[in-house]
C-alpha positions in Angstrom: 82.2 53.8 61.5 82.4 51.4 64.4 80.7 53.8 66.8 78.0 54.5 64.3 77.5 50.7 63.9 77.6 50.0 67.6 75.6 53.0 68.9 73.9 54.5 65.9 71.3 51.7 65.6 70.5 51.9 69.3 70.0 55.7 69.1 67.8 55.2 66.0 65.7 52.7 67.8 65.3 54.8 70.9 64.3 57.9 68.9 61.9 55.9 66.8 60.2 54.3 69.9 60.4 57.6 71.8 58.5 59.4 69.1 55.9 56.7 69.0 56.9 55.4 65.6 57.2 58.8 63.8 60.9 58.5 63.9 60.7 55.3 61.9 58.4 57.0 59.3 60.8 59.9 59.0 63.8 57.7 58.8 66.0 60.3 56.9 65.5 62.9 59.6 66.1 60.4 62.4 69.2 59.1 60.7 70.3 62.7 60.2 70.1 63.5 64.0 71.7 60.2 65.0 74.6 60.8 62.6 75.1 64.3 64.1 75.1 62.9 67.6 77.5 60.2 66.8 79.8 62.7 65.0 79.9 64.9 68.2 80.6 61.8 70.3 83.5 60.9 68.1 84.7 64.5 68.3 84.8 64.2 72.1 86.6 60.8 72.0 89.4 61.5 69.6 91.7 64.3 68.5 91.6 63.2 64.8 88.2 64.7 64.2 87.3 68.3 65.1 83.8 69.7 64.8 83.3 73.3 65.8 79.7 73.1 66.7 76.5 71.0 66.5 75.5 72.9 63.4 78.5 71.6 61.6 77.7 68.1 62.9 74.2 68.5 61.5 75.6 69.5 58.1 77.9 66.5 58.0 75.1 64.3 59.3 72.9 65.5 56.4 75.5 64.5 53.9 76.0 61.1 55.6 72.2 60.5 55.8 71.7 61.5 52.1 74.4 59.1 50.9 73.1 56.3 53.2 69.5 56.7 52.2 70.4 56.9 48.5 72.5 53.7 48.8 69.7 52.0 50.6 67.2 52.7 47.8 69.7 51.8 45.1 70.5 48.4 46.6 66.8 47.4 46.8 
């Protein structure tokens, strides 16, 4: 959670700017990729989380992005 908070927003901004704003328009897809990258980073930093491949990180990132996007719309 801390790594997602500390680095996730930075990756989201870099991808959004790097794609000339398309990443901001497709926020769910961008959040999905950022969550997968952060999960693989955590996998490399700790022994408590083990992800077998980037495909599994993408699957978990999709779940995290879905919950995050749904919560964002429900809280508005």
